[in-house]
C-alpha positions as CSV (number, residue, x, y, z in Angstrom):
1,X,21.9,-121.5,16.7
2,X,19.9,-118.4,17.6
3,X,21.7,-115.1,18.2
4,X,22.4,-114.2,21.9
5,X,20.4,-111.6,23.7
6,X,21.4,-107.9,23.3
7,X,23.8,-108.7,20.5
8,X,23.4,-105.3,18.9
9,X,24.1,-103.5,22.1
10,X,27.4,-105.5,22.5
11,X,28.3,-105.4,18.8
12,X,28.2,-108.0,16.1
13,X,30.9,-108.9,13.6
14,X,30.0,-111.0,10.5
15,X,33.1,-113.0,9.4
16,X,34.1,-115.3,6.6
17,X,36.5,-118.1,7.6
18,X,38.6,-120.1,5.1
19,X,41.2,-122.8,5.5
20,X,41.5,-126.6,5.6
21,X,40.2,-127.0,9.2
22,X,37.1,-124.8,9.4
23,X,35.0,-127.5,11.0
24,X,37.8,-128.1,13.6
25,X,37.7,-124.3,14.3
26,X,34.0,-124.3,14.9
27,X,34.2,-127.2,17.3
28,X,37.0,-125.5,19.3
29,X,34.9,-122.3,19.5
30,X,31.9,-124.2,20.8
31,X,34.0,-126.0,23.3
32,X,35.4,-122.7,24.7
33,X,32.0,-121.1,25.0
34,X,32.4,-118.7,22.1
35,X,28.9,-118.2,20.6
36,X,28.5,-118.2,16.9
37,X,25.3,-118.2,14.9
38,X,23.9,-117.9,11.4
39,X,26.6,-120.3,10.2
40,X,26.5,-120.6,6.4
41,X,28.6,-122.7,4.1
42,X,30.1,-120.9,1.1
43,X,31.8,-122.2,-2.1
44,X,35.5,-123.1,-1.7
45,X,35.1,-124.6,1.8
46,X,34.5,-121.2,3.4
47,X,32.1,-120.5,6.2
48,X,30.1,-117.3,7.0
49,X,29.1,-116.7,10.6
50,X,28.3,-114.1,13.2
51,X,30.2,-113.5,16.4
52,X,30.0,-111.0,19.2
53,X,32.5,-108.2,19.2
54,X,34.2,-109.2,22.5
55,X,34.5,-112.8,21.3
56,X,36.0,-111.7,18.0
57,X,39.2,-110.5,19.8
58,X,39.5,-114.0,21.3
59,X,39.7,-115.8,17.9
60,X,43.4,-115.3,17.2
61,X,44.8,-118.4,19.1
62,X,42.1,-120.6,17.7
63,X,42.9,-119.4,14.2
64,X,46.6,-120.1,14.7
65,X,45.9,-123.6,16.1
66,X,43.8,-124.6,13.1
67,X,45.6,-122.7,10.4
68,X,42.4,-120.8,9.4
69,X,42.1,-117.2,8.3
70,X,39.3,-114.8,8.8
71,X,37.9,-111.9,6.8
72,X,35.5,-109.3,8.2
73,X,32.4,-108.8,6.0
74,X,30.2,-106.6,8.2
75,X,30.1,-104.7,11.5
76,X,26.9,-103.8,13.3
77,X,25.7,-102.7,16.7
78,X,26.0,-99.8,19.1
79,X,29.8,-99.8,19.6
80,X,30.4,-99.4,15.9
81,X,27.7,-96.7,15.7
82,X,29.3,-94.7,18.5
83,X,32.7,-95.1,16.9
84,X,31.4,-93.7,13.6
85,X,29.8,-90.8,15.5
86,X,33.0,-90.1,17.3
87,X,34.8,-90.0,14.0
88,X,32.3,-87.5,12.7
89,X,32.2,-85.2,15.7
90,X,31.6,-82.2,13.6
91,X,28.6,-83.8,11.9
92,X,27.2,-85.0,15.3
93,X,27.7,-81.5,16.8
94,X,26.0,-79.9,13.8
95,X,23.0,-82.3,14.1
96,X,22.7,-81.5,17.8
97,X,22.9,-77.8,17.0
98,X,20.3,-78.2,14.3
99,X,17.9,-80.0,16.6
100,X,18.4,-77.3,19.2
101,X,17.8,-74.6,16.6
102,X,14.6,-76.2,15.5
103,X,13.4,-76.4,19.1
104,X,14.3,-72.8,19.6
105,X,12.5,-71.6,16.5
106,X,9.4,-73.6,17.3
107,X,9.3,-71.8,20.7
108,X,8.8,-68.4,19.0
109,X,5.9,-66.6,17.4
110,X,6.5,-66.3,13.7
111,X,3.3,-65.1,12.3
112,X,0.2,-63.1,13.5
113,X,-3.0,-63.3,11.5
114,X,-6.0,-61.1,12.1
115,X,-9.4,-62.3,11.0
116,X,-13.0,-61.0,11.1
117,X,-12.1,-57.3,11.1
118,X,-14.0,-55.2,8.6
119,X,-14.3,-51.7,10.0
120,X,-11.3,-51.9,12.4
121,X,-7.9,-51.6,10.8
122,X,-5.6,-54.6,11.0
123,X,-2.7,-52.2,12.1
124,X,-4.8,-51.0,15.1
125,X,-5.4,-54.6,16.2
126,X,-1.7,-55.5,15.8
127,X,-0.6,-52.4,17.7
128,X,-2.8,-53.2,20.7
129,X,-1.7,-56.9,20.5
130,X,1.9,-55.8,20.6
131,X,1.3,-53.8,23.8
132,X,0.1,-57.1,25.3
133,X,3.2,-59.0,24.2
134,X,1.9,-60.5,21.0
135,X,4.4,-59.8,18.2
136,X,6.7,-61.7,15.9
137,X,9.8,-63.4,17.5
138,X,8.2,-63.3,20.9
139,X,8.8,-66.4,23.1
140,X,5.7,-68.5,23.2
141,X,6.2,-69.3,26.9
142,X,6.1,-65.6,27.7
143,X,2.6,-65.1,26.2
144,X,-0.1,-64.4,28.7
145,X,-3.0,-66.9,29.0
146,X,-5.3,-66.8,26.1
147,X,-8.5,-66.0,28.0
148,X,-6.7,-63.0,29.7
149,X,-5.5,-61.8,26.3
150,X,-9.0,-62.1,24.8
151,X,-10.5,-60.0,27.6
152,X,-7.7,-57.3,27.4
153,X,-7.9,-57.0,23.7
154,X,-11.7,-56.7,23.7
155,X,-11.5,-54.0,26.3
156,X,-8.8,-52.0,24.5
157,X,-10.2,-52.3,21.0
158,X,-13.3,-50.0,20.7
159,X,-16.0,-51.3,18.4
160,X,-15.5,-55.0,19.2
161,X,-17.9,-57.3,21.0
162,X,-15.3,-60.1,21.4
163,X,-11.7,-60.8,20.5
164,X,-10.4,-64.3,20.5
165,X,-6.7,-65.4,20.6
166,X,-5.6,-68.9,19.5
167,X,-2.3,-70.4,18.8
168,X,-1.5,-73.1,16.2
169,X,2.2,-74.0,16.3
170,X,4.1,-70.7,15.7
171,X,1.1,-68.8,14.4
172,X,-1.1,-66.6,16.5
173,X,-4.7,-66.0,15.2
174,X,-6.6,-63.0,16.5
175,X,-10.3,-63.4,15.7
176,X,-12.2,-60.1,15.9
177,X,-16.0,-59.9,16.2
178,X,-17.1,-56.3,15.6
179,X,-20.0,-54.8,17.5
180,X,-23.0,-54.4,15.3
181,X,-24.4,-50.9,15.0
182,X,-27.9,-50.1,13.9
183,X,-27.9,-49.1,10.3
184,X,-28.7,-45.5,9.6
185,X,-31.9,-45.2,7.7
186,X,-31.2,-43.8,4.3
187,X,-33.1,-40.5,3.6
188,X,-34.8,-41.2,0.4
189,X,-36.0,-38.4,-1.9
190,X,-39.3,-38.6,-3.8
191,X,-39.0,-40.6,-6.9
192,X,-40.8,-42.4,-9.7
193,X,-40.5,-46.0,-10.8
194,X,-40.0,-46.0,-14.6
195,X,-39.5,-48.8,-17.2
196,X,-35.8,-49.5,-18.0
197,X,-36.7,-51.1,-21.4
198,X,-39.5,-51.6,-23.9
199,X,-41.8,-54.3,-22.5
200,X,-45.3,-55.6,-22.0
201,X,-46.4,-55.4,-18.4
202,X,-47.3,-58.8,-16.9
203,X,-47.6,-57.9,-13.2
204,X,-47.8,-54.6,-11.3
205,X,-48.1,-54.0,-7.5
206,X,-47.9,-50.5,-6.1
207,X,-46.9,-50.4,-2.4
208,X,-46.6,-46.7,-2.5
209,X,-47.3,-44.2,-5.2
210,X,-49.8,-43.9,-8.1
211,X,-49.9,-46.7,-10.7
212,X,-49.8,-45.3,-14.2
213,X,-50.1,-48.5,-16.3
214,X,-52.0,-51.8,-16.1
215,X,-51.3,-55.4,-16.8
216,X,-50.8,-56.2,-20.6
217,X,-49.9,-52.5,-21.3
218,X,-47.1,-52.0,-23.7
219,X,-44.6,-49.5,-22.3
220,X,-41.5,-47.7,-23.6
221,X,-38.2,-47.3,-22.0
222,X,-38.2,-44.4,-19.5
223,X,-42.1,-44.4,-19.2
224,X,-43.4,-43.9,-15.7
225,X,-44.9,-47.1,-14.2
226,X,-45.6,-45.9,-10.6
227,X,-45.7,-42.2,-10.1
228,X,-44.0,-40.6,-7.1
229,X,-46.8,-38.0,-7.0
230,X,-49.7,-39.2,-4.9
231,X,-52.6,-36.8,-3.8
232,X,-50.6,-33.9,-5.1
233,X,-47.7,-34.6,-2.8
234,X,-44.3,-36.2,-3.8
235,X,-43.6,-39.6,-2.2
236,X,-41.0,-42.3,-2.5
237,X,-42.8,-44.7,-4.8
238,X,-42.4,-48.5,-4.1
239,X,-43.7,-51.5,-5.8
240,X,-43.0,-54.5,-8.1
241,X,-43.4,-54.4,-11.8
242,X,-42.5,-57.3,-14.2
243,X,-42.9,-57.5,-17.9
244,X,-42.0,-59.3,-21.1
245,X,-38.7,-58.0,-22.6
246,X,-37.1,-59.0,-25.9
247,X,-33.4,-59.8,-26.2
248,X,-31.4,-60.7,-29.3
249,X,-28.1,-62.5,-29.0
250,X,-25.4,-63.1,-31.7
251,X,-23.9,-66.4,-30.8
252,X,-20.8,-68.2,-32.1
253,X,-19.7,-71.6,-30.9
254,X,-16.7,-73.6,-32.2
255,X,-17.4,-77.1,-33.3
256,X,-14.0,-78.4,-32.2
257,X,-13.3,-77.6,-28.5
258,X,-9.9,-78.0,-26.8
259,X,-9.7,-79.7,-23.4
260,X,-6.6,-80.0,-21.1
261,X,-5.9,-83.5,-19.8
262,X,-3.1,-85.2,-17.8
263,X,-0.9,-87.7,-19.6
264,X,0.2,-89.5,-16.4
265,X,3.9,-88.5,-16.9
266,X,5.3,-86.4,-14.0
267,X,8.6,-85.2,-12.5
268,X,9.1,-84.6,-8.7
269,X,11.3,-82.0,-7.1
270,X,12.0,-82.0,-3.4
271,X,12.9,-78.9,-1.3
272,X,13.8,-78.4,2.3
273,X,11.9,-75.3,3.3
274,X,12.6,-73.0,6.3
275,X,10.1,-70.2,6.7
276,X,9.6,-68.8,3.3
277,X,13.0,-70.0,2.0
278,X,13.2,-73.3,0.1
279,X,16.4,-75.2,-1.0
280,X,16.1,-77.8,-3.8
281,X,17.6,-81.1,-2.8
282,X,16.2,-83.6,-5.3
283,X,14.7,-83.7,-8.8
284,X,17.4,-81.8,-10.7
285,X,17.4,-81.9,-14.4
286,X,15.7,-80.4,-17.4
287,X,11.9,-80.9,-17.7
288,X,11.1,-82.0,-21.3
289,X,7.4,-81.5,-21.1
290,X,6.0,-79.2,-23.7
291,X,3.0,-78.4,-21.5
292,X,2.8,-78.9,-17.8
293,X,1.1,-77.9,-14.5
294,X,2.9,-77.7,-11.2
295,X,1.3,-78.9,-7.9
296,X,2.9,-78.1,-4.5
297,X,2.6,-80.1,-1.3
298,X,3.9,-78.9,2.0
299,X,4.9,-81.4,4.8
300,X,6.1,-79.5,7.8
301,X,7.8,-81.1,10.8
302,X,5.6,-81.4,13.9
303,X,6.5,-81.5,17.5
304,X,3.5,-82.8,19.5
305,X,0.7,-80.9,17.9
306,X,2.9,-77.9,16.9
307,X,3.7,-77.4,13.2
308,X,7.3,-76.2,12.9
309,X,8.3,-73.6,10.3
310,X,10.6,-76.2,8.6
311,X,9.9,-79.3,6.6
312,X,9.7,-80.9,3.2
313,X,8.1,-79.4,0.1
314,X,7.3,-81.5,-2.9
315,X,6.6,-80.1,-6.4
316,X,4.9,-82.3,-8.9
317,X,5.3,-81.2,-12.5
318,X,2.5,-83.0,-14.3
319,X,2.6,-83.3,-18.1
320,X,-0.5,-82.0,-19.8
321,X,-1.9,-82.2,-23.3
322,X,-4.8,-80.7,-25.3
323,X,-7.5,-82.9,-26.7
324,X,-9.7,-81.8,-29.5
325,X,-13.3,-82.7,-28.9
326,X,-15.6,-82.5,-31.9
327,X,-19.3,-81.9,-31.5
328,X,-22.2,-81.9,-33.9
329,X,-23.8,-78.7,-35.1
330,X,-26.8,-79.5,-32.9
331,X,-24.7,-79.8,-29.8
332,X,-22.9,-76.6,-30.6
333,X,-26.3,-74.8,-31.0
334,X,-27.5,-76.1,-27.6
335,X,-24.3,-75.0,-25.9
336,X,-24.6,-71.5,-27.4
337,X,-28.2,-71.1,-26.3
338,X,-27.4,-72.3,-22.8
339,X,-24.6,-69.8,-22.6
340,X,-26.9,-67.0,-23.6
341,X,-29.5,-68.1,-21.0
342,X,-26.9,-67.9,-18.3
343,X,-25.9,-64.5,-19.4
344,X,-29.5,-63.3,-19.3
345,X,-29.9,-64.6,-15.7
346,X,-26.6,-62.9,-14.7
347,X,-27.6,-59.5,-16.2
348,X,-31.3,-59.3,-15.4
349,X,-31.6,-61.3,-12.2
350,X,-32.0,-65.0,-11.2
351,X,-35.7,-64.4,-10.8
352,X,-36.0,-63.7,-14.6
353,X,-38.0,-66.3,-16.5
354,X,-37.2,-67.2,-20.2
355,X,-40.6,-67.6,-21.8
356,X,-39.5,-68.5,-25.3
357,X,-36.6,-68.6,-27.7
358,X,-36.4,-68.5,-31.5
359,X,-33.4,-68.9,-33.8
360,X,-33.7,-66.1,-36.4
361,X,-30.6,-67.0,-38.4
362,X,-27.9,-69.7,-38.3
363,X,-25.0,-70.8,-40.4
364,X,-21.8,-73.0,-40.1
365,X,-18.6,-71.5,-41.4
366,X,-14.8,-71.9,-40.6
367,X,-15.5,-74.6,-37.9
368,X,-18.0,-72.5,-36.0
369,X,-21.8,-72.3,-35.7
370,X,-23.2,-68.7,-35.9
371,X,-26.7,-67.9,-34.7
372,X,-28.9,-64.9,-34.0
373,X,-31.4,-65.9,-31.3
374,X,-34.5,-64.0,-30.1
375,X,-35.5,-64.5,-26.4
376,X,-38.7,-63.4,-24.6
377,X,-37.9,-62.9,-21.0
378,X,-40.2,-62.0,-18.1
379,X,-38.1,-59.8,-15.7
380,X,-38.2,-56.9,-13.3
381,X,-38.5,-53.8,-15.5
382,X,-38.6,-51.0,-12.9
383,X,-35.9,-48.6,-11.9
384,X,-35.9,-45.5,-9.7
385,X,-35.8,-42.0,-11.0
386,X,-35.7,-39.0,-8.6
387,X,-38.4,-36.4,-9.0
388,X,-36.8,-33.0,-9.9
389,X,-38.9,-30.3,-8.4
390,X,-39.1,-26.7,-9.5
391,X,-37.0,-24.5,-7.3
392,X,-39.6,-21.8,-7.5
393,X,-42.3,-23.9,-5.9
């Protein structure tokens, strides 16, 4: 038969009955209205069945009348749970205290973060915030409303156009938007534009100053391109000058490269963390990996939308290995040339254009490819040099 309603609230006892008159016992129980269910025959003429806790204490006269004996296999339900909790009063009290502690800690400010401030010192922002009741270990329910805090901090922090205050769990974030001030115009002294390397001029545009060279002229390093003397008066020369410059690179590339890969083997370690303190609970034992990498995952407890400063941290120790990847000499040469091109763009500007390249010398020795490569690059060749005027003029 099916189990009666609310059996787990009343308590359930799973018993094993043995004797010569087990069937007679079952019939008597049914006749007296004692409900049994999940009846199962076992070897040796035994019967397994479930009975409610209050009916279990009524079995004694029926057992005597039929000569059967009973053995308890399992107890389940609320009454037994309450009895276990009562026997572990210390543990239950500790659990209640733990929950209360977590609730208390989640009701306090633990961390204050200041963002967006560049010219205004973080200490100044925190000092003003403290005057308004924003400081570590402050009760969250005692914080003023966020819009009022925002208006007050904006008023008390000079040099800000807006200050926002937001709360995420136990963290307060103060977002500062500094007021923009007009940039002071730099007072420039008269200067020339000169060539910063030997080159052939491909383009020249003088916005201010006197051009001293033309397109296709070959110039030396330090030669004046646009003069800062115009009409007999010193000026701040401005303009754009580009030219072909020659660069030589000595390149070496290994034929065999090493690459880190994951083997798929891993070991997990579990920690209970509280604030910045973590206590390891699982994953003890020595790690036998020769090479490994550790990844950390944080899983804080949440209450509603609030992240509490306590939770579970998992460390994954992943075994790694090094693979040796062999490439051809041609692949190594291409890799070295591309690496040199990236260096040229990084040093001389992304607007530089590599016009041509030529391998002057190459050899393979000791597992490496060695090359000397000549590059022709069109790039900006101008740099500013102040005009030094005679003090006697």
